[in-house]
C-alpha positions in Angstrom: 163.1 53.9 135.1 166.2 55.8 136.1 168.1 54.7 139.2 167.1 58.0 140.8 163.3 57.3 140.5 161.8 55.5 143.4 159.9 52.3 142.8 156.2 52.0 143.8 155.4 49.5 146.4 152.9 46.8 145.7 150.4 48.7 148.0 150.9 51.9 146.0 150.5 50.0 142.7 147.2 48.5 144.0 146.0 51.9 145.1 146.9 53.4 141.7 144.9 50.7 140.0 141.9 51.2 142.2 142.0 55.0 141.6 142.2 54.5 137.8 139.2 52.1 138.0 137.2 54.6 140.1 138.0 57.4 137.6 136.8 55.2 134.7 133.6 54.2 136.6 132.8 57.9 137.4 133.5 58.9 133.8 131.1 56.2 132.6 128.5 57.3 135.1 128.7 60.9 134.1 128.3 59.9 130.4 125.2 57.9 131.3 123.7 60.7 133.3 124.3 63.1 130.5 122.8 60.7 128.0 119.7 60.3 130.2 119.4 64.1 130.7 119.6 64.7 126.9 116.9 62.1 126.4 114.6 63.6 129.0 115.2 67.1 127.6 114.4 65.9 124.2 111.2 64.3 125.4 110.2 67.5 127.2 111.0 69.6 124.2 108.9 67.3 122.0 106.0 67.5 124.4 106.3 71.3 124.5 106.2 71.5 120.8 103.1 69.2 120.7 101.4 71.3 123.4 102.3 74.5 121.5 100.9 73.1 118.2 97.7 71.9 119.9 97.3 75.3 121.8 97.9 77.2 118.6 95.3 75.1 116.8 92.8 75.7 119.6 93.4 79.4 119.8 93.4 79.8 116.1 90.2 77.8 115.8 88.5 79.7 118.5 89.5 83.0 117.0 88.3 81.9 113.6 85.0 80.9 115.0 84.7 84.1 117.1 86.1 86.5 114.6 85.8 85.6 110.9 88.2 86.8 108.3 85.7 87.9 105.6 85.4 91.3 103.9 82.0 93.0 103.9 80.6 94.1 100.6 79.6 97.7 99.8 81.9 99.3 102.4 83.6 101.0 99.4 83.9 104.6 100.6 87.1 104.4 102.7 85.6 101.5 104.6 82.2 103.2 104.9 78.9 102.7 103.1 77.3 105.6 101.2 73.5 106.0 101.2 71.6 108.1 98.6 68.2 108.9 97.2 65.4 106.7 98.6 67.9 105.5 101.2 69.4 103.2 98.6 73.1 102.3 99.0 75.8 103.0 96.5 77.1 99.6 95.3 79.1 98.3 92.4 75.8 97.9 90.5 73.8 100.7 91.9 74.3 104.5 91.9 71.3 106.4 93.4 70.7 109.6 91.4 70.4 112.8 93.3 67.2 114.9 93.0 67.7 117.5 90.3 65.4 119.9 92.2 67.3 119.5 95.5 69.7 122.1 96.7 73.3 121.4 95.7 76.6 122.5 97.0 78.9 125.0 95.3 80.6 122.2 93.4 77.4 121.3 91.7 76.9 118.1 93.8 74.7 117.4 96.7 76.4 117.7 100.1 78.0 114.6 101.6 77.7 113.8 105.3 80.3 111.5 106.8 79.7 110.0 110.2 82.1 107.9 112.2 80.4 106.0 115.0 80.4 103.2 117.5 77.1 101.5 118.3 78.0 101.4 122.0 78.9 105.1 122.1 76.3 107.1 124.1 77.3 110.4 122.6 76.8 108.9 119.1 73.3 108.0 120.3 72.7 111.6 121.3 73.7 112.8 117.8 71.6 110.1 116.2 68.5 110.7 118.3 68.5 114.4 117.5 69.5 114.3 113.8 68.5 110.9 112.3 65.1 112.1 111.1 66.7 115.2 109.5 69.4 113.2 107.8 66.8 110.7 106.6 64.8 113.4 105.0 67.7 115.0 103.3 69.1 111.8 102.0 65.8 110.1 101.0 64.7 113.0 98.8 68.1 113.2 97.2 69.3 116.5 98.8 72.3 114.9 100.4 74.3 111.7 100.7 75.5 110.1 103.9 78.5 107.9 104.5 78.4 105.8 107.6 81.7 104.5 109.0 81.0 102.0 111.9 83.9 101.4 114.3 84.3 99.2 117.3 86.5 100.2 120.3 84.0 100.0 123.1 83.6 96.3 123.7 84.9 96.9 127.2 81.7 98.9 127.9 79.5 95.9 127.9 80.0 92.4 129.3 79.1 90.7 126.0 81.2 92.6 123.5 78.2 94.4 122.1 80.1 97.1 120.2 81.8 94.7 117.8 78.8 92.3 117.5 76.5 95.3 116.6 79.0 96.5 114.0 79.3 93.0 112.6 75.5 92.8 112.3 75.4 96.1 110.5 78.1 94.9 108.1 76.1 91.8 107.4 73.1 93.9 106.4 75.4 96.1 104.3 76.6 93.0 102.5 73.4 91.1 101.9 70.7 93.9 102.1 72.4 97.2 101.6 69.2 99.2 101.0 68.1 98.5 104.5 71.4 99.6 106.1 70.2 103.1 107.0 67.1 101.8 108.8 69.1 99.1 110.6 71.7 101.6 111.7 69.0 103.8 113.2 67.4 100.8 114.9 70.6 99.8 116.6 70.9 103.2 118.2 67.2 103.2 119.2 67.8 100.0 121.2 71.3 100.9 122.5 72.0 99.5 126.0 73.5 101.6 128.8 77.2 101.5 129.3 78.6 98.6 131.4 75.4 96.6 130.7 74.9 93.6 128.4 73.8 94.6 124.9 71.3 92.6 122.8 72.5 89.1 122.1 72.7 87.8 118.5 69.2 86.4 118.5 67.9 90.0 119.2 70.1 91.5 116.5 68.8 89.0 114.0 65.2 89.9 115.1 66.1 93.6 114.4 67.0 92.7 110.8 63.6 91.3 110.2 62.0 94.5 111.6 63.6 96.5 108.7 62.6 93.8 106.2 66.0 92.7 105.0 66.5 90.4 102.0 68.7 87.4 102.4 67.6 87.0 106.0 69.1 83.6 106.5 72.5 84.6 105.2 72.4 87.6 107.4 71.6 85.5 110.4 74.5 83.1 109.7 76.8 86.1 109.2 75.8 87.5 112.6 76.1 84.2 114.4 79.6 83.5 113.0 80.8 87.1 113.5 81.9 86.9 109.9 83.7 90.3 109.8 85.4 90.2 113.2 88.9 90.6 111.8 87.9 93.3 109.4 86.3 95.2 112.2 89.4 95.1 114.4 91.8 96.0 111.5 89.6 98.8 110.2 89.1 100.3 113.7 92.8 100.2 114.4 93.5 102.0 111.1 90.9 104.7 111.6 91.7 105.7 115.2 95.4 105.8 114.4 96.5 109.5 114.5 98.0 109.2 111.0 94.5 108.5 109.5 92.5 111.5 108.2 89.0 111.6 106.9 89.2 111.4 103.1 89.7 114.8 101.5 90.4 116.5 104.8 93.0 116.8 107.5 90.5 115.7 110.2 91.5 112.9 112.5 89.3 110.4 114.2 90.3 110.1 117.9 86.9 109.0 119.1 83.2 109.0 118.1 81.1 110.6 116.9 83.0 112.5 114.1 80.6 114.2 111.8 81.8 115.9 108.6 79.8 117.8 105.9 81.6 118.7 102.7 85.0 118.5 104.5 83.9 120.6 107.4 83.8 119.1 110.9 80.7 119.5 113.0 82.1 120.7 116.4 79.3 122.0 118.6 80.3 123.5 122.0 78.2 121.1 124.1 76.8 117.6 124.0 73.3 119.2 124.0 74.1 121.2 120.9 75.4 118.0 119.3 71.9 116.5 119.5 70.1 119.7 118.6 68.6 119.4 115.1 68.3 123.2 114.6 72.0 123.6 115.3 73.0 120.8 112.9 70.6 122.2 110.2 72.4 125.5 110.5 75.8 123.9 110.2 74.6 121.7 107.3 73.4 124.8 105.3 76.7 126.6 105.9 78.9 123.7 105.0 76.8 122.9 101.9 77.9 126.3 100.4 81.6 125.5 100.8 
């Protein structure tokens, strides 16, 4: 120490020592608090991870049970099923032959009717009620084929998600008893519930399958109860109602239901009443068959 520097008194030295001790204690306390905080944050983070894992497992399990991830069989025409002579379905192993005496289109083939529908759609029901018998007659005798493309975007119109459950039931029939699909499709519309009311529960849908004398009834019942094609339904519906989607072989989009196409020509009557008028549809069918 230089002569010019003042010496600390004993009192100042003691105060300096106490200050240094306080600083060390405070630093130690801060370190301990930080360590405890890190431990608590680590525990919380761990708990959150565990909760997230459990929640994900529960949600995934619930979704899996409610909406299976299967793929229906025989929906092989752009996610639709085609029905031909004697109301038999086109499958990998079955190709119904058209009636050689039936009227044919200009391309030498029988006319093909494409129908996009939702089983909860009341306007679809109007078309079905007016024209199902006519289409049945044309198809069963081999004078036409019909492609049915079920969609599901009207679950909000019933408190028990009838739209998707009805479609799932139809897909179960398509998979395990395809030759009964046309009759089951018609029966679903015959018993359609009013909008904003509960549709038939699974037990009633299963009963309907027995009314059309399906084969593999127990497999169909299991398929309905497990909603085996739930994911396929949501994925396919999203694809079809996308503005980029067009009916195969046409530039026709599907923004809603019903969409009815014959030989690439869309049936677009002026009124809902005309939509369900069998004479109006018969006239359109004859004209479209020649194109």
